[in-house]
RONU-745555 format. One record per atom (N, C-alpha, C): x, y, z; residue in one letter; atom name; residue number from 0. Coordinates in steps of 0.1 Angstrom, whole numbers, plus 5000, padded with zeros to 4 digits. Last residue first. Layout:
% residues N
{{X,Y,Z},'A','CA',NUM}
...
This chain:
% residues 213
{{8998,7896,5933},'H','N',212}
{{8999,7889,5921},'H','CA',212}
{{8985,7886,5915},'H','C',212}
{{9016,7917,5955},'I','N',211}
{{9003,7914,5949},'I','CA',211}
{{9005,7908,5935},'I','C',211}
{{9035,7909,5983},'L','N',210}
{{9035,7913,5969},'L','CA',210}
{{9022,7909,5963},'L','C',210}
{{9029,7917,6017},'Q','N',209}
{{9027,7907,6006},'Q','CA',209}
{{9028,7914,5993},'Q','C',209}
{{9029,7935,6038},'G','N',208}
{{9041,7932,6031},'G','CA',208}
{{9041,7923,6020},'G','C',208}
{{9003,7919,6056},'I','N',207}
{{9012,7931,6055},'I','CA',207}
{{9025,7927,6049},'I','C',207}
{{8991,7895,6061},'R','N',206}
{{8990,7900,6048},'R','CA',206}
{{8999,7912,6046},'R','C',206}
{{8995,7889,6088},'R','N',205}
{{9001,7880,6078},'R','CA',205}
{{9000,7886,6064},'R','C',205}
{{8980,7908,6102},'F','N',204}
{{8994,7909,6101},'F','CA',204}
{{9001,7901,6090},'F','C',204}
{{8953,7923,6100},'R','N',203}
{{8957,7911,6094},'R','CA',203}
{{8972,7911,6092},'R','C',203}
{{8938,7936,6128},'V','N',202}
{{8949,7938,6119},'V','CA',202}
{{8953,7924,6114},'V','C',202}
{{8918,7922,6143},'K','N',201}
{{8914,7933,6133},'K','CA',201}
{{8925,7936,6123},'K','C',201}
{{8924,7905,6162},'E','N',200}
{{8923,7900,6149},'E','CA',200}
{{8919,7910,6138},'E','C',200}
{{8923,7918,6186},'Y','N',199}
{{8936,7913,6182},'Y','CA',199}
{{8936,7907,6168},'Y','C',199}
{{8897,7925,6189},'I','N',198}
{{8906,7936,6186},'I','CA',198}
{{8920,7931,6181},'I','C',198}
{{8871,7908,6175},'N','N',197}
{{8883,7906,6183},'N','CA',197}
{{8893,7916,6180},'N','C',197}
{{8852,7913,6157},'R','N',196}
{{8850,7918,6170},'R','CA',196}
{{8861,7916,6180},'R','C',196}
{{8857,7923,6123},'S','N',195}
{{8861,7914,6134},'S','CA',195}
{{8858,7920,6148},'S','C',195}
{{8853,7942,6105},'L','N',194}
{{8841,7934,6109},'L','CA',194}
{{8845,7925,6121},'L','C',194}
{{8876,7954,6097},'R','N',193}
{{8867,7962,6106},'R','CA',193}
{{8856,7954,6111},'R','C',193}
{{8906,7945,6093},'N','N',192}
{{8893,7938,6092},'N','CA',192}
{{8884,7945,6102},'N','C',192}
{{8932,7958,6074},'W','N',191}
{{8923,7961,6086},'W','CA',191}
{{8910,7954,6084},'W','C',191}
{{8964,7960,6064},'S','N',190}
{{8952,7953,6062},'S','CA',190}
{{8944,7953,6075},'S','C',190}
{{8991,7975,6046},'W','N',189}
{{8983,7974,6058},'W','CA',189}
{{8970,7967,6054},'W','C',189}
{{9005,7971,6023},'Y','N',188}
{{9012,7977,6034},'Y','CA',188}
{{9004,7978,6047},'Y','C',188}
{{9009,7950,5995},'L','N',187}
{{9000,7954,6006},'L','CA',187}
{{9009,7959,6018},'L','C',187}
{{9021,7962,5963},'I','N',186}
{{9023,7955,5976},'I','CA',186}
{{9013,7960,5986},'I','C',186}
{{9009,7968,5936},'L','N',185}
{{9023,7964,5939},'L','CA',185}
{{9025,7956,5952},'L','C',185}
{{8989,7973,5908},'A','N',184}
{{8990,7970,5922},'A','CA',184}
{{9003,7963,5925},'A','C',184}
{{8997,7997,5884},'K','N',183}
{{8996,7983,5887},'K','CA',183}
{{8998,7981,5902},'K','C',183}
{{8977,8026,5873},'G','N',182}
{{8989,8018,5877},'G','CA',182}
{{8987,8004,5880},'G','C',182}
{{8957,8039,5861},'K','N',181}
{{8965,8047,5870},'K','CA',181}
{{8978,8039,5874},'K','C',181}
{{8943,8041,5829},'L','N',180}
{{8950,8032,5838},'L','CA',180}
{{8959,8041,5848},'L','C',180}
{{8934,8056,5809},'Q','N',179}
{{8927,8057,5821},'Q','CA',179}
{{8933,8048,5832},'Q','C',179}
{{8949,8051,5786},'D','N',178}
{{8951,8063,5793},'D','CA',178}
{{8943,8066,5805},'D','C',178}
{{8939,8025,5778},'F','N',177}
{{8952,8027,5784},'F','CA',177}
{{8954,8040,5792},'F','C',177}
{{8904,8021,5786},'P','N',176}
{{8915,8026,5777},'P','CA',176}
{{8928,8027,5785},'P','C',176}
{{8886,7992,5792},'V','N',175}
{{8893,8003,5799},'V','CA',175}
{{8904,8008,5789},'V','C',175}
{{8853,7981,5779},'F','N',174}
{{8868,7981,5780},'F','CA',174}
{{8873,7993,5788},'F','C',174}
{{8821,7974,5796},'G','N',173}
{{8830,7976,5785},'G','CA',173}
{{8845,7976,5788},'G','C',173}
{{8802,7968,5815},'W','N',172}
{{8803,7982,5811},'W','CA',172}
{{8814,7984,5800},'W','C',172}
{{8800,7941,5820},'F','N',171}
{{8788,7949,5821},'F','CA',171}
{{8790,7963,5815},'F','C',171}
{{8825,7930,5817},'R','N',170}
{{8814,7922,5812},'R','CA',170}
{{8801,7931,5811},'R','C',170}
{{8842,7946,5832},'S','N',169}
{{8841,7948,5817},'S','CA',169}
{{8829,7940,5811},'S','C',169}
{{8822,7945,5863},'D','N',168}
{{8835,7947,5855},'D','CA',168}
{{8832,7949,5840},'D','C',168}
{{8815,7938,5893},'F','N',167}
{{8809,7947,5883},'F','CA',167}
{{8821,7952,5875},'F','C',167}
{{8813,7906,5908},'S','N',166}
{{8822,7917,5903},'S','CA',166}
{{8815,7925,5892},'S','C',166}
{{8807,7881,5918},'R','N',165}
{{8803,7893,5926},'R','CA',165}
{{8812,7905,5921},'R','C',165}
{{8816,7860,5904},'D','N',164}
{{8802,7861,5905},'D','CA',164}
{{8797,7873,5913},'D','C',164}
{{8845,7863,5906},'R','N',163}
{{8838,7864,5893},'R','CA',163}
{{8822,7866,5894},'R','C',163}
{{8866,7877,5921},'N','N',162}
{{8854,7872,5926},'N','CA',162}
{{8844,7872,5915},'N','C',162}
{{8884,7891,5905},'D','N',161}
{{8887,7877,5908},'D','CA',161}
{{8875,7870,5914},'D','C',161}
{{8869,7911,5880},'G','N',160}
{{8873,7909,5894},'G','CA',160}
{{8875,7894,5896},'G','C',160}
{{8883,7920,5848},'M','N',159}
{{8873,7913,5856},'M','CA',159}
{{8878,7912,5870},'M','C',159}
{{8888,7938,5817},'V','N',158}
{{8891,7935,5831},'V','CA',158}
{{8880,7928,5838},'V','C',158}
{{8904,7944,5787},'L','N',157}
{{8892,7939,5793},'L','CA',157}
{{8896,7934,5807},'L','C',157}
{{8920,7974,5775},'V','N',156}
{{8920,7961,5782},'V','CA',156}
{{8906,7957,5786},'V','C',156}
{{8934,7992,5747},'H','N',155}
{{8923,7989,5757},'H','CA',155}
{{8926,7976,5764},'H','C',155}
{{8949,7995,5724},'E','N',154}
{{8951,8004,5736},'E','CA',154}
{{8940,8004,5745},'E','C',154}
{{8925,7981,5702},'P','N',153}
{{8939,7986,5704},'P','CA',153}
{{8939,7996,5716},'P','C',153}
{{8898,7962,5718},'P','N',152}
{{8903,7972,5708},'P','CA',152}
{{8918,7975,5711},'P','C',152}
{{8891,7928,5720},'V','N',151}
{{8896,7939,5727},'V','CA',151}
{{8902,7949,5718},'V','C',151}
{{8862,7914,5708},'V','N',150}
{{8876,7917,5705},'V','CA',150}
{{8880,7929,5712},'V','C',150}
{{8839,7890,5722},'V','N',149}
{{8843,7904,5719},'V','CA',149}
{{8858,7905,5716},'V','C',149}
{{8814,7864,5720},'P','N',148}
{{8828,7869,5720},'P','CA',148}
{{8829,7884,5716},'P','C',148}
{{8801,7876,5753},'G','N',147}
{{8809,7877,5740},'G','CA',147}
{{8804,7867,5730},'G','C',147}
{{8792,7855,5779},'F','N',146}
{{8795,7868,5775},'F','CA',146}
{{8803,7867,5762},'F','C',146}
{{8778,7841,5807},'N','N',145}
{{8779,7839,5793},'N','CA',145}
{{8781,7853,5787},'N','C',145}
{{8777,7850,5833},'D','N',144}
{{8782,7836,5831},'D','CA',144}
{{8783,7833,5816},'D','C',144}
{{8771,7878,5830},'R','N',143}
{{8779,7873,5841},'R','CA',143}
{{8785,7859,5837},'R','C',143}
{{8754,7892,5813},'P','N',142}
{{8767,7887,5807},'P','CA',142}
{{8776,7881,5818},'P','C',142}
{{8734,7864,5815},'V','N',141}
{{8742,7872,5806},'V','CA',141}
{{8742,7886,5812},'V','C',141}
{{8730,7831,5829},'L','N',140}
{{8730,7846,5831},'L','CA',140}
{{8739,7853,5821},'L','C',140}
{{8724,7805,5830},'G','N',139}
{{8725,7811,5817},'G','CA',139}
{{8725,7826,5818},'G','C',139}
{{8747,7789,5855},'T','N',138}
{{8734,7795,5850},'T','CA',138}
{{8735,7800,5836},'T','C',138}
{{8759,7763,5874},'V','N',137}
{{8761,7772,5863},'V','CA',137}
{{8748,7776,5857},'V','C',137}
{{8766,7758,5910},'G','N',136}
{{8759,7756,5897},'G','CA',136}
{{8763,7766,5886},'G','C',136}
{{8768,7783,5935},'S','N',135}
{{8768,7769,5931},'S','CA',135}
{{8760,7767,5918},'S','C',135}
{{8789,7811,5935},'D','N',134}
{{8775,7806,5933},'D','CA',134}
{{8775,7792,5928},'D','C',134}
{{8816,7816,5934},'R','N',133}
{{8810,7812,5947},'R','CA',133}
{{8795,7809,5946},'R','C',133}
{{8845,7813,5918},'Y','N',132}
{{8830,7813,5916},'Y','CA',132}
{{8823,7807,5928},'Y','C',132}
{{8874,7830,5911},'V','N',131}
{{8867,7822,5921},'V','CA',131}
{{8852,7824,5918},'V','C',131}
{{8904,7832,5891},'G','N',130}
{{8890,7834,5893},'G','CA',130}
{{8884,7824,5903},'G','C',130}
{{8931,7826,5887},'Y','N',129}
{{8927,7836,5897},'Y','CA',129}
{{8912,7836,5901},'Y','C',129}
{{8938,7809,5867},'P','N',128}
{{8944,7806,5880},'P','CA',128}
{{8938,7815,5891},'P','C',128}
{{8924,7796,5840},'D','N',127}
{{8922,7808,5849},'D','CA',127}
{{8926,7805,5863},'D','C',127}
{{8933,7788,5812},'D','N',126}
{{8936,7782,5825},'D','CA',126}
{{8936,7793,5835},'D','C',126}
{{8909,7793,5787},'W','N',125}
{{8920,7799,5795},'W','CA',125}
{{8921,7792,5808},'W','C',125}
{{8904,7776,5757},'L','N',124}
{{8900,7777,5772},'L','CA',124}
{{8912,7782,5780},'L','C',124}
{{8907,7795,5728},'K','N',123}
{{8912,7784,5736},'K','CA',123}
{{8907,7786,5751},'K','C',123}
{{8898,7816,5713},'G','N',122}
{{8893,7803,5709},'G','CA',122}
{{8897,7792,5718},'G','C',122}
{{8909,7838,5725},'N','N',121}
{{8914,7835,5711},'N','CA',121}
{{8910,7820,5708},'N','C',121}
{{8900,7825,5754},'I','N',120}
{{8907,7836,5749},'I','CA',120}
{{8913,7831,5735},'I','C',120}
{{8872,7818,5775},'Y','N',119}
{{8880,7814,5763},'Y','CA',119}
{{8887,7826,5757},'Y','C',119}
{{8862,7808,5807},'I','N',118}
{{8867,7819,5798},'I','CA',118}
{{8876,7813,5787},'I','C',118}
{{8832,7796,5819},'K','N',117}
{{8845,7793,5815},'K','CA',117}
{{8850,7803,5805},'K','C',117}
{{8805,7802,5825},'K','N',116}
{{8815,7806,5834},'K','CA',116}
{{8830,7802,5830},'K','C',116}
{{8793,7795,5800},'Q','N',115}
{{8790,7787,5812},'Q','CA',115}
{{8801,7789,5823},'Q','C',115}
{{8817,7811,5783},'R','N',114}
{{8806,7802,5781},'R','CA',114}
{{8804,7794,5794},'R','C',114}
{{8830,7841,5772},'I','N',113}
{{8827,7833,5784},'I','CA',113}
{{8815,7824,5781},'I','C',113}
{{8857,7853,5752},'E','N',112}
{{8843,7848,5753},'E','CA',112}
{{8842,7840,5766},'E','C',112}
{{8877,7875,5734},'V','N',111}
{{8874,7870,5747},'V','CA',111}
{{8859,7865,5747},'V','C',111}
{{8905,7880,5715},'T','N',110}
{{8890,7877,5714},'T','CA',110}
{{8886,7869,5727},'T','C',110}
{{8929,7905,5717},'D','N',109}
{{8924,7893,5722},'D','CA',109}
{{8909,7892,5719},'D','C',109}
{{8936,7931,5711},'G','N',108}
{{8936,7921,5700},'G','CA',108}
{{8931,7908,5704},'G','C',108}
{{8950,7939,5742},'P','N',107}
{{8946,7944,5729},'P','CA',107}
{{8947,7933,5718},'P','C',107}
{{8939,7913,5766},'A','N',106}
{{8948,7924,5761},'A','CA',106}
{{8944,7928,5748},'A','C',106}
{{8918,7904,5792},'G','N',105}
{{8919,7905,5778},'G','CA',105}
{{8929,7916,5774},'G','C',105}
{{8921,7906,5819},'V','N',104}
{{8918,7893,5814},'V','CA',104}
{{8921,7893,5799},'V','C',104}
{{8934,7923,5846},'V','N',103}
{{8934,7922,5832},'V','CA',103}
{{8932,7908,5827},'V','C',103}
{{8914,7928,5875},'R','N',102}
{{8925,7920,5869},'R','CA',102}
{{8923,7921,5854},'R','C',102}
{{8908,7959,5892},'K','N',101}
{{8904,7946,5887},'K','CA',101}
{{8916,7940,5881},'K','C',101}
{{8895,7987,5908},'I','N',100}
{{8907,7978,5908},'I','CA',100}
{{8902,7964,5903},'I','C',100}
{{8886,8021,5902},'F','N',99}
{{8883,8007,5903},'F','CA',99}
{{8896,7999,5903},'F','C',99}
{{8877,8054,5913},'D','N',98}
{{8888,8045,5909},'D','CA',98}
{{8883,8030,5911},'D','C',98}
{{8855,8080,5902},'K','N',97}
{{8857,8068,5909},'K','CA',97}
{{8869,8060,5904},'K','C',97}
{{8850,8101,5886},'K','N',96}
{{8853,8104,5900},'K','CA',96}
{{8857,8092,5908},'K','C',96}
{{8841,8092,5862},'K','N',95}
{{8855,8096,5862},'K','CA',95}
{{8859,8100,5877},'K','C',95}
{{8822,8067,5855},'D','N',94}
{{8822,8077,5865},'D','CA',94}
{{8836,8081,5868},'D','C',94}
{{8826,8048,5835},'K','N',93}
{{8813,8054,5836},'K','CA',93}
{{8811,8065,5847},'K','C',93}
{{8853,8040,5837},'P','N',92}
{{8849,8047,5825},'P','CA',92}
{{8835,8054,5826},'P','C',92}
{{8872,8046,5866},'F','N',91}
{{8860,8039,5861},'F','CA',91}
{{8854,8047,5849},'F','C',91}
{{8906,8046,5863},'I','N',90}
{{8895,8055,5864},'I','CA',90}
{{8883,8048,5858},'I','C',90}
{{8923,8018,5879},'F','N',89}
{{8920,8027,5868},'F','CA',89}
{{8908,8036,5871},'F','C',89}
{{8947,7994,5888},'V','N',88}
{{8938,8005,5892},'V','CA',88}
{{8936,8014,5881},'V','C',88}
{{8952,7960,5881},'V','N',87}
{{8953,7974,5877},'V','CA',87}
{{8943,7982,5884},'V','C',87}
{{8970,7931,5880},'I','N',86}
{{8959,7938,5887},'I','CA',86}
{{8962,7953,5886},'I','C',86}
{{8977,7911,5851},'D','N',85}
{{8980,7923,5859},'D','CA',85}
{{8968,7927,5867},'D','C',85}
{{8966,7892,5834},'G','N',84}
{{8970,7888,5847},'G','CA',84}
{{8974,7899,5857},'G','C',84}
{{8980,7904,5805},'R','N',83}
{{8970,7895,5810},'R','CA',83}
{{8975,7890,5824},'R','C',83}
{{8996,7936,5809},'Q','N',82}
{{8996,7922,5805},'Q','CA',82}
{{8984,7915,5811},'Q','C',82}
{{9001,7969,5798},'P','N',81}
{{8994,7960,5807},'P','CA',81}
{{8993,7946,5801},'P','C',81}
{{9034,7977,5786},'E','N',80}
{{9019,7977,5784},'E','CA',80}
{{9013,7967,5794},'E','C',80}
{{9061,7995,5801},'K','N',79}
{{9055,7983,5795},'K','CA',79}
{{9040,7985,5794},'K','C',79}
{{9069,8022,5803},'Y','N',78}
{{9079,8011,5805},'Y','CA',78}
{{9074,7998,5799},'Y','C',78}
{{9065,8052,5788},'V','N',77}
{{9059,8040,5790},'V','CA',77}
{{9069,8028,5791},'V','C',77}
{{9070,8080,5787},'F','N',76}
{{9079,8071,5794},'F','CA',76}
{{9072,8058,5798},'F','C',76}
{{9036,8094,5787},'F','N',75}
{{9050,8094,5783},'F','CA',75}
{{9058,8084,5792},'F','C',75}
{{9003,8095,5773},'K','N',74}
{{9013,8091,5783},'K','CA',74}
{{9027,8091,5778},'K','C',74}
{{8979,8122,5766},'R','N',73}
{{8987,8110,5763},'R','CA',73}
{{8997,8107,5774},'R','C',73}
{{8968,8148,5768},'D','N',72}
{{8960,8137,5765},'D','CA',72}
{{8968,8125,5760},'D','C',72}
{{8976,8170,5793},'V','N',71}
{{8981,8164,5781},'V','CA',71}
{{8974,8150,5779},'V','C',71}
{{8968,8180,5818},'F','N',70}
{{8964,8188,5806},'F','CA',70}
{{8969,8182,5793},'F','C',70}
{{8996,8165,5835},'P','N',69}
{{8984,8173,5835},'P','CA',69}
{{8981,8180,5822},'P','C',69}
{{9009,8135,5821},'L','N',68}
{{9011,8148,5825},'L','CA',68}
{{8997,8156,5825},'L','C',68}
{{9012,8102,5829},'K','N',67}
{{9003,8111,5822},'K','CA',67}
{{9004,8125,5829},'K','C',67}
{{9037,8078,5823},'I','N',66}
{{9033,8090,5831},'I','CA',66}
{{9024,8099,5823},'I','C',66}
{{9034,8042,5821},'G','N',65}
{{9036,8055,5816},'G','CA',65}
{{9031,8066,5825},'G','C',65}
{{9031,8019,5835},'Y','N',64}
{{9023,8020,5823},'Y','CA',64}
{{9025,8034,5816},'Y','C',64}
{{9047,8025,5857},'I','N',63}
{{9050,8013,5849},'I','CA',63}
{{9043,8014,5836},'I','C',63}
{{9041,8045,5875},'F','N',62}
{{9049,8049,5863},'F','CA',62}
{{9051,8037,5853},'F','C',62}
{{9027,8037,5897},'K','N',61}
{{9020,8045,5888},'K','CA',61}
{{9028,8048,5875},'K','C',61}
{{9020,8010,5916},'N','N',60}
{{9031,8015,5908},'N','CA',60}
{{9025,8023,5897},'N','C',60}
{{9004,8013,5947},'V','N',59}
{{9002,8011,5932},'V','CA',59}
{{9014,8018,5925},'V','C',59}
{{8999,7997,5978},'L','N',58}
{{9006,8007,5970},'L','CA',58}
{{9005,8003,5955},'L','C',58}
{{8969,7992,5998},'L','N',57}
{{8980,7988,5989},'L','CA',57}
{{8987,8000,5982},'L','C',57}
{{8950,7977,6023},'H','N',56}
{{8956,7990,6018},'H','CA',56}
{{8969,7986,6010},'H','C',56}
{{8920,7960,6029},'D','N',55}
{{8934,7959,6024},'D','CA',55}
{{8938,7973,6019},'D','C',55}
{{8893,7962,6032},'G','N',54}
{{8902,7967,6043},'G','CA',54}
{{8917,7966,6040},'G','C',54}
{{8884,7933,6016},'V','N',53}
{{8880,7946,6021},'V','CA',53}
{{8888,7950,6033},'V','C',53}
{{8912,7917,6000},'L','N',52}
{{8901,7917,6009},'L','CA',52}
{{8897,7931,6012},'L','C',52}
{{8924,7901,5971},'L','N',51}
{{8924,7914,5979},'L','CA',51}
{{8911,7914,5987},'L','C',51}
{{8919,7874,5965},'T','N',50}
{{8933,7880,5963},'T','CA',50}
{{8934,7893,5971},'T','C',50}
{{8895,7862,5965},'P','N',49}
{{8902,7862,5978},'P','CA',49}
{{8916,7869,5977},'P','C',49}
{{8881,7895,5959},'E','N',48}
{{8884,7883,5968},'E','CA',48}
{{8886,7870,5960},'E','C',48}
{{8874,7916,5944},'M','N',47}
{{8887,7910,5941},'M','CA',47}
{{8891,7899,5951},'M','C',47}
{{8850,7925,5954},'S','N',46}
{{8850,7921,5940},'S','CA',46}
{{8863,7914,5936},'S','C',46}
{{8843,7935,5979},'G','N',45}
{{8848,7922,5978},'G','CA',45}
{{8850,7916,5964},'G','C',45}
{{8855,7969,5985},'S','N',44}
{{8845,7959,5982},'S','CA',44}
{{8852,7945,5980},'S','C',44}
{{8876,7987,5989},'P','N',43}
{{8863,7990,5995},'P','CA',43}
{{8853,7979,5994},'P','C',43}
{{8910,7990,5995},'I','N',42}
{{8900,7981,5989},'I','CA',42}
{{8886,7983,5996},'I','C',42}
{{8928,8019,5989},'K','N',41}
{{8922,8011,5999},'K','CA',41}
{{8911,8003,5992},'K','C',41}
{{8961,8030,5979},'F','N',40}
{{8947,8028,5976},'F','CA',40}
{{8941,8018,5987},'F','C',40}
{{8988,8053,5973},'A','N',39}
{{8981,8044,5982},'A','CA',39}
{{8966,8043,5978},'A','C',39}
{{9012,8054,5947},'Q','N',38}
{{9000,8060,5954},'Q','CA',38}
{{8993,8049,5962},'Q','C',38}
{{9043,8063,5931},'V','N',37}
{{9034,8053,5938},'V','CA',37}
{{9023,8061,5945},'V','C',37}
{{9048,8083,5909},'V','N',36}
{{9056,8071,5912},'V','CA',36}
{{9047,8060,5919},'V','C',36}
{{9033,8106,5903},'F','N',35}
{{9040,8099,5892},'F','CA',35}
{{9047,8086,5896},'F','C',35}
{{9020,8116,5925},'A','N',34}
{{9014,8119,5912},'A','CA',34}
{{9020,8109,5901},'A','C',34}
{{9035,8109,5947},'R','N',33}
{{9021,8105,5946},'R','CA',33}
{{9015,8106,5932},'R','C',33}
{{9059,8121,5941},'I','N',32}
{{9058,8107,5942},'I','CA',32}
{{9044,8102,5941},'I','C',32}
{{9051,8148,5941},'F','N',31}
{{9056,8142,5929},'F','CA',31}
{{9055,8127,5929},'F','C',31}
{{9043,8151,5968},'L','N',30}
{{9033,8153,5957},'L','CA',30}
{{9038,8147,5944},'L','C',30}
{{9068,8147,5980},'A','N',29}
{{9056,8138,5983},'A','CA',29}
{{9046,8139,5972},'A','C',29}
{{9082,8169,5970},'I','N',28}
{{9087,8155,5967},'I','CA',28}
{{9075,8145,5969},'I','C',28}
{{9067,8189,5982},'L','N',27}
{{9068,8188,5967},'L','CA',27}
{{9072,8174,5963},'L','C',27}
{{9072,8184,6009},'I','N',26}
{{9058,8184,6004},'I','CA',26}
{{9058,8182,5989},'I','C',26}
{{9099,8188,6011},'A','N',25}
{{9094,8175,6014},'A','CA',25}
{{9080,8174,6008},'A','C',25}
{{9100,8216,6004},'I','N',24}
{{9107,8206,5995},'I','CA',24}
{{9101,8192,5998},'I','C',24}
{{9087,8226,6026},'V','N',23}
{{9082,8228,6013},'V','CA',23}
{{9087,8218,6003},'V','C',23}
{{9104,8218,6047},'I','N',22}
{{9090,8214,6047},'I','CA',22}
{{9084,8215,6033},'I','C',22}
{{9127,8232,6040},'S','N',21}
{{9128,8218,6041},'S','CA',21}
{{9114,8212,6040},'S','C',21}
{{9118,8259,6042},'E','N',20}
{{9123,8254,6029},'E','CA',20}
{{9123,8238,6029},'E','C',20}
{{9113,8259,6070},'A','N',19}
{{9102,8262,6060},'A','CA',19}
{{9106,8256,6047},'A','C',19}
{{9139,8255,6080},'Y','N',18}
{{9128,8245,6083},'Y','CA',18}
{{9117,8247,6073},'Y','C',18}
{{9152,8278,6071},'E','N',17}
{{9156,8265,6066},'E','CA',17}
{{9146,8254,6069},'E','C',17}
{{9137,8298,6084},'R','N',16}
{{9137,8297,6069},'R','CA',16}
{{9141,8284,6064},'R','C',16}
{{9144,8292,6110},'I','N',15}
{{9130,8291,6106},'I','CA',15}
{{9129,8290,6091},'I','C',15}
{{9172,8298,6109},'V','N',14}
{{9167,8285,6112},'V','CA',14}
{{9153,8282,6108},'V','C',14}
{{9171,8325,6103},'G','N',13}
{{9177,8316,6093},'G','CA',13}
{{9173,8302,6096},'G','C',13}
{{9159,8336,6126},'G','N',12}
{{9152,8337,6113},'G','CA',12}
{{9158,8328,6103},'G','C',12}
{{9179,8330,6144},'K','N',11}
{{9166,8323,6146},'K','CA',11}
{{9158,8324,6132},'K','C',11}
{{9199,8347,6134},'S','N',10}
{{9201,8333,6135},'S','CA',10}
{{9188,8325,6136},'S','C',10}
{{9187,8372,6138},'K','N',9}
{{9191,8367,6124},'K','CA',9}
{{9192,8352,6124},'K','C',9}
{{9186,8372,6165},'K','N',8}
{{9173,8373,6158},'K','CA',8}
{{9176,8368,6143},'K','C',8}
{{9213,8372,6171},'T','N',7}
{{9205,8361,6176},'T','CA',7}
{{9192,8360,6168},'T','C',7}
{{9222,8396,6160},'E','N',6}
{{9227,8384,6155},'E','CA',6}
{{9218,8372,6159},'E','C',6}
{{9207,8414,6177},'I','N',5}
{{9205,8414,6163},'I','CA',5}
{{9210,8401,6157},'I','C',5}
{{9220,8408,6202},'N','N',4}
{{9205,8405,6200},'N','CA',4}
{{9202,8404,6185},'N','C',4}
{{9246,8417,6197},'K','N',3}
{{9244,8403,6200},'K','CA',3}
{{9229,8399,6198},'K','C',3}
{{9243,8444,6194},'K','N',2}
{{9247,8436,6182},'K','CA',2}
{{9244,8422,6184},'K','C',2}
{{9213,8456,6211},'S','N',1}
{{9227,8453,6210},'S','CA',1}
{{9230,8444,6197},'S','C',1}
{{9192,8483,6206},'M','N',0}
{{9194,8468,6205},'M','CA',0}
{{9208,8465,6203},'M','C',0}
């Protein structure tokens, strides 16, 4: 084998090695970003309508409430605690394999009560700018329309869906611990209406790029 052929093989081997290293580094960076920075989620139900629609795809800020390291039962680098009004993704307390998305209504220490669909926080009527009630009239249903009063424990939040009459939330199963919060909803990057028969209306272009409030 000539010296030229040997050098050519070495050169090809070096290129392949460089590509392999680049791919591995890219994968590691992507895994790090997914684990600690942002993660994509898809809305599967109508519990957050009209804020979030079925088929919305969004990015979640995972580091804002702190980073949870594997095998460690606490969070580090906490930037802020969840605030009333935040839309959060969390591990469903009753089934750890599921992720839910709801809005924070009660922060730690808040006394929350619902009377005839009206929300009272610390004894005062809350000016609820997000909630939508689609059932006509007011009923005596418990806990949907009448709930509490309850006091939100330390390092927990009380969450509800914006579609108040069609949401399975803290009214039914309790509070969400801080350490089960995955992050805060950030931005819509895609929205697909699978129910539309018009192919040109399946993509909700106007929603793409919207910040989530």
